[in-house]
C-alpha positions as CSV (number, residue, x, y, z in Angstrom):
1,X,15.5,37.6,53.5
2,X,17.0,37.5,57.0
3,X,18.5,40.9,57.8
4,X,21.6,41.0,59.2
5,X,25.2,41.5,58.2
6,X,28.7,39.7,57.7
7,X,31.2,40.9,59.8
8,X,34.9,40.1,57.8
9,X,38.7,40.5,58.8
10,X,41.6,39.3,56.9
11,X,45.4,39.3,57.4
12,X,49.1,37.9,56.4
13,X,51.7,38.1,58.6
14,X,54.9,37.1,57.3
15,X,56.3,35.7,61.2
16,X,59.7,35.8,62.4
17,X,62.0,33.6,60.1
18,X,60.8,33.2,56.8
19,X,62.9,36.1,53.9
20,X,59.0,35.6,52.5
21,X,55.8,35.5,52.7
22,X,53.9,32.8,50.7
23,X,51.1,33.0,52.2
24,X,47.9,35.0,50.1
25,X,44.5,35.7,50.7
26,X,41.2,37.6,50.0
27,X,37.8,38.4,51.2
28,X,35.4,39.6,49.1
29,X,31.7,40.5,47.9
30,X,30.6,38.9,44.5
31,X,28.2,41.9,43.2
32,X,25.9,41.8,39.7
33,X,27.3,45.1,38.0
34,X,25.9,47.2,35.3
35,X,28.3,49.8,33.2
36,X,26.4,52.3,31.7
37,X,27.8,54.0,28.3
38,X,24.5,55.8,27.1
39,X,21.5,56.4,28.7
40,X,18.2,59.1,28.0
41,X,17.9,59.5,31.6
42,X,19.6,61.2,34.6
43,X,22.8,59.1,35.1
44,X,26.5,60.3,33.3
45,X,27.5,58.1,31.0
46,X,30.1,55.3,31.6
47,X,28.6,54.8,35.2
48,X,28.9,52.1,36.4
49,X,25.7,50.3,38.3
50,X,26.0,48.3,41.5
51,X,23.5,45.7,43.1
52,X,22.9,43.5,45.9
53,X,25.7,41.0,46.9
54,X,25.5,37.6,45.1
55,X,28.0,35.9,47.9
56,X,31.1,36.2,49.6
57,X,34.7,34.6,48.6
58,X,36.9,34.0,51.3
59,X,40.3,32.1,50.4
60,X,43.5,31.2,51.7
61,X,46.5,30.2,49.5
62,X,49.5,28.6,51.2
63,X,52.9,28.6,48.6
64,X,55.3,25.7,48.0
65,X,58.4,25.9,46.0
66,X,61.1,28.0,47.5
67,X,61.5,31.8,47.7
68,X,59.5,33.4,44.9
69,X,58.0,30.5,43.5
70,X,56.1,29.6,47.1
71,X,54.8,33.1,46.9
72,X,54.1,33.1,43.1
73,X,51.9,30.0,43.3
74,X,49.5,31.0,45.5
75,X,49.0,34.7,44.2
76,X,48.7,32.3,40.9
77,X,45.5,30.3,43.5
78,X,44.3,32.6,44.4
79,X,43.9,35.3,40.9
80,X,42.3,32.3,39.1
81,X,40.1,31.5,42.0
82,X,38.8,35.5,41.5
83,X,39.2,35.0,38.2
84,X,36.7,31.8,38.1
85,X,34.2,33.2,39.7
86,X,33.5,36.5,37.9
87,X,33.8,35.2,34.2
88,X,33.5,31.3,34.7
89,X,31.0,30.8,37.3
90,X,27.4,30.8,36.9
91,X,25.8,32.7,39.4
92,X,21.8,31.9,40.5
93,X,19.2,34.1,42.3
94,X,17.6,31.3,44.5
95,X,19.0,28.9,46.7
96,X,17.9,25.0,46.4
97,X,19.1,21.7,46.2
98,X,19.3,21.6,42.5
99,X,21.0,25.0,42.1
100,X,23.1,24.4,44.7
101,X,24.4,20.7,43.2
102,X,25.2,22.9,40.6
103,X,27.2,25.3,42.1
104,X,29.0,22.5,43.9
105,X,30.0,20.8,40.1
106,X,31.2,23.5,39.2
107,X,33.6,24.7,42.2
108,X,35.0,21.3,41.6
109,X,36.4,22.8,38.2
110,X,38.5,25.9,40.5
111,X,41.2,23.8,41.8
112,X,42.2,21.8,38.0
113,X,42.0,25.9,37.2
114,X,44.2,26.8,38.9
115,X,46.5,23.4,38.4
116,X,46.6,24.9,34.7
117,X,47.2,28.1,35.6
118,X,50.1,27.2,37.1
119,X,51.5,25.2,34.6
120,X,51.0,27.7,32.1
121,X,53.4,29.9,34.4
122,X,55.8,27.0,35.4
123,X,56.1,26.4,31.2
124,X,57.6,30.3,31.0
125,X,59.8,30.0,34.2
126,X,61.2,26.5,34.6
127,X,63.0,27.5,37.4
128,X,60.0,27.6,38.9
129,X,59.5,23.4,38.4
130,X,57.5,22.0,41.3
131,X,56.1,25.1,43.2
132,X,52.5,24.5,44.2
133,X,49.7,25.9,46.8
134,X,46.9,24.6,49.1
135,X,43.7,26.5,48.9
136,X,41.1,26.4,51.0
137,X,38.4,28.4,49.6
138,X,34.7,29.3,51.2
139,X,31.6,30.9,49.1
140,X,28.3,32.5,50.9
141,X,25.3,32.2,49.3
142,X,23.2,32.4,52.6
143,X,22.2,30.9,54.3
144,X,24.8,28.0,52.7
145,X,28.2,27.6,52.8
146,X,30.5,25.9,50.2
147,X,33.4,24.7,51.2
148,X,36.4,23.5,48.6
149,X,39.2,22.6,50.1
150,X,43.5,21.0,48.7
151,X,46.2,20.6,51.3
152,X,46.4,21.7,55.1
153,X,45.1,25.0,55.3
154,X,42.1,24.6,57.4
155,X,38.5,26.6,58.0
156,X,36.4,26.0,61.1
157,X,33.4,26.4,61.8
158,X,31.4,28.0,64.6
159,X,27.8,28.2,66.6
160,X,27.1,28.3,70.0
161,X,30.0,27.2,71.9
162,X,31.1,24.8,69.4
163,X,33.9,24.9,67.2
164,X,34.8,22.0,64.6
165,X,36.8,21.6,61.7
166,X,35.1,21.4,58.5
167,X,38.2,20.7,56.1
168,X,40.6,17.8,56.3
169,X,44.8,17.6,56.4
170,X,46.4,16.3,52.7
171,X,48.9,15.6,54.8
172,X,50.5,12.1,55.0
173,X,50.6,12.6,58.7
174,X,45.9,12.8,58.8
175,X,46.1,9.8,56.7
176,X,48.7,7.9,58.5
177,X,46.2,8.5,61.5
178,X,43.2,7.6,59.6
179,X,44.4,4.7,59.0
180,X,45.3,3.6,62.1
181,X,49.4,3.8,61.1
182,X,49.2,6.7,63.6
183,X,48.2,8.0,67.1
184,X,47.3,11.9,66.5
185,X,50.1,12.4,69.5
186,X,52.7,11.2,67.9
187,X,51.5,13.0,64.6
188,X,52.2,16.0,66.8
189,X,56.0,16.1,65.9
190,X,55.8,13.0,63.0
191,X,57.8,14.3,60.0
192,X,54.8,13.5,58.0
193,X,52.6,16.3,59.8
194,X,53.4,18.3,56.4
195,X,53.7,16.2,54.4
196,X,51.0,17.1,51.3
197,X,49.5,13.8,49.5
198,X,46.8,16.5,47.9
199,X,48.5,20.1,46.9
200,X,47.6,22.2,43.4
201,X,50.5,22.3,41.3
202,X,54.0,20.6,42.7
203,X,54.0,18.3,39.5
204,X,51.9,16.9,37.0
205,X,49.1,15.7,39.5
206,X,46.0,16.9,39.6
207,X,44.3,18.5,43.1
208,X,41.9,16.4,44.2
209,X,39.0,18.6,46.2
210,X,37.1,17.9,48.8
211,X,34.2,19.3,47.8
212,X,31.1,20.4,51.1
213,X,28.1,22.8,51.8
214,X,27.1,23.5,55.4
215,X,23.8,25.4,56.7
216,X,24.8,28.8,57.8
217,X,22.3,30.2,60.7
218,X,22.4,33.5,62.2
219,X,25.4,34.0,65.2
220,X,27.9,31.6,63.2
221,X,31.5,32.7,62.9
222,X,34.0,31.4,60.0
223,X,37.8,31.3,60.4
224,X,40.1,29.6,57.9
225,X,43.7,30.1,58.2
226,X,47.0,28.8,56.9
227,X,49.0,26.2,58.8
228,X,50.9,28.9,59.7
229,X,47.9,29.3,62.7
230,X,47.7,25.9,63.6
231,X,51.4,25.2,64.1
232,X,50.7,26.7,67.6
233,X,47.1,27.7,68.4
234,X,45.5,24.7,69.4
235,X,41.6,24.6,68.3
236,X,40.0,25.5,71.8
237,X,42.2,28.5,71.3
238,X,41.0,28.9,68.7
239,X,36.9,28.1,69.9
240,X,38.2,30.5,72.9
241,X,38.5,33.6,70.8
242,X,35.5,33.3,68.4
243,X,32.8,32.6,71.4
244,X,34.4,36.2,72.6
245,X,32.6,39.0,71.6
246,X,35.4,40.8,70.0
247,X,35.2,41.7,66.5
248,X,36.7,40.0,63.7
249,X,39.3,42.4,63.3
250,X,40.8,41.7,66.9
251,X,40.6,38.0,66.4
252,X,42.8,37.9,63.9
253,X,45.5,40.2,65.5
254,X,44.9,38.7,68.8
255,X,45.5,34.9,67.1
256,X,48.0,36.0,65.0
257,X,50.1,37.9,67.8
258,X,50.1,34.2,70.3
259,X,51.2,32.7,67.5
260,X,54.5,34.9,67.0
261,X,55.2,35.0,70.6
262,X,55.0,30.7,70.9
263,X,57.4,30.7,67.2
264,X,56.4,32.7,64.3
265,X,58.7,30.3,62.6
266,X,56.2,30.0,59.4
267,X,54.0,32.2,57.5
268,X,50.7,33.2,59.2
269,X,47.2,34.0,57.5
270,X,43.8,34.3,59.1
271,X,40.1,35.3,57.6
272,X,37.6,35.7,60.4
273,X,33.9,36.1,59.5
274,X,30.8,36.8,61.9
275,X,27.3,36.8,60.8
276,X,25.7,38.8,63.0
277,X,22.4,40.3,63.5
278,X,21.0,43.8,62.1
279,X,18.9,46.2,61.6
280,X,15.2,45.5,59.6
281,X,16.5,47.4,56.9
282,X,19.6,45.9,56.1
283,X,20.0,43.0,53.9
284,X,21.8,40.0,54.7
285,X,23.1,39.5,50.9
286,X,25.0,42.4,51.4
287,X,29.0,41.8,53.4
288,X,29.4,44.5,56.0
289,X,33.2,44.5,56.4
290,X,32.9,47.7,59.2
291,X,29.8,48.7,61.5
292,X,29.3,51.3,58.7
293,X,26.7,51.7,56.2
294,X,26.9,48.6,53.2
295,X,27.4,52.2,51.0
296,X,30.0,53.7,53.6
297,X,32.1,50.7,53.8
298,X,35.7,50.6,53.8
299,X,37.1,46.9,53.0
300,X,39.6,45.9,55.7
301,X,41.8,43.8,54.1
302,X,45.7,43.6,54.5
303,X,48.1,42.2,51.8
304,X,50.3,39.7,52.5
305,X,53.0,42.6,52.7
306,X,51.2,44.1,54.8
307,X,52.4,43.1,58.9
308,X,51.3,44.2,61.9
309,X,52.5,47.7,62.9
310,X,53.5,46.4,66.2
311,X,55.6,42.9,66.3
312,X,55.2,41.5,69.7
313,X,58.9,40.1,71.4
314,X,59.6,36.9,73.2
315,X,58.5,36.9,77.0
316,X,61.8,36.9,78.9
């Protein structure tokens, strides 16, 4: 296995207008573990042992439905995704085409499970009827990236100076562009630009996820975000930020600050991952969210309620 490490960072900001943050995100290293109940060897009873990484989970969800309903919807989606990977999805310890197809088929179930969980929550809290959420999920099984996507949050892939949006916005504006009824220029300010036709929840219709597989190489970078970033920050600027030598946390903070300065009328959530060459004794399967050895790392995550300490002000 190729030596290297993954440098990841995620943040979420409420923005300058909204009263609540309806975005949620997660960055997680998925590991095998074993809880020791009794043993005759030199281990303490009830010790939990962890094996090597079985993958890296990245996800962004943008809730809708107003105030507490939108926040709750995105929370349910991220919680369900986490539970699905831990308790439902089968893990494969080798990467090949056969297991890739099985992984894709299993990932296809995650959005329907999210939809079901939302429906169950609405059944007990009818005032939340109509709530829903987007989901953009990246699951890294080196050297593969599997993407599950519903809505208008985005996943970008950066390689050797080239940025590619590898998700398709499920908005009416994008649909009209694809059918030739609307130009990309007119779509920017169109009433259809944020009207979703594919979403988790929001009604009885089941989501129809886009699921794709992408090869990864050392030196690549990924960026997942909610539309609070892409309303204000162009693809060219995102590519420029990822092309720099800045670490993942700095890229997130700089782009978030620029979106705030440009207006910040929506919640802003960004997750950045860099796949970096490492020392020969580093196993690429281990997620490293800092530059410390794997057993000393401290995961650098900001919850949706933890905002940047210094919020920029509008320029005079």
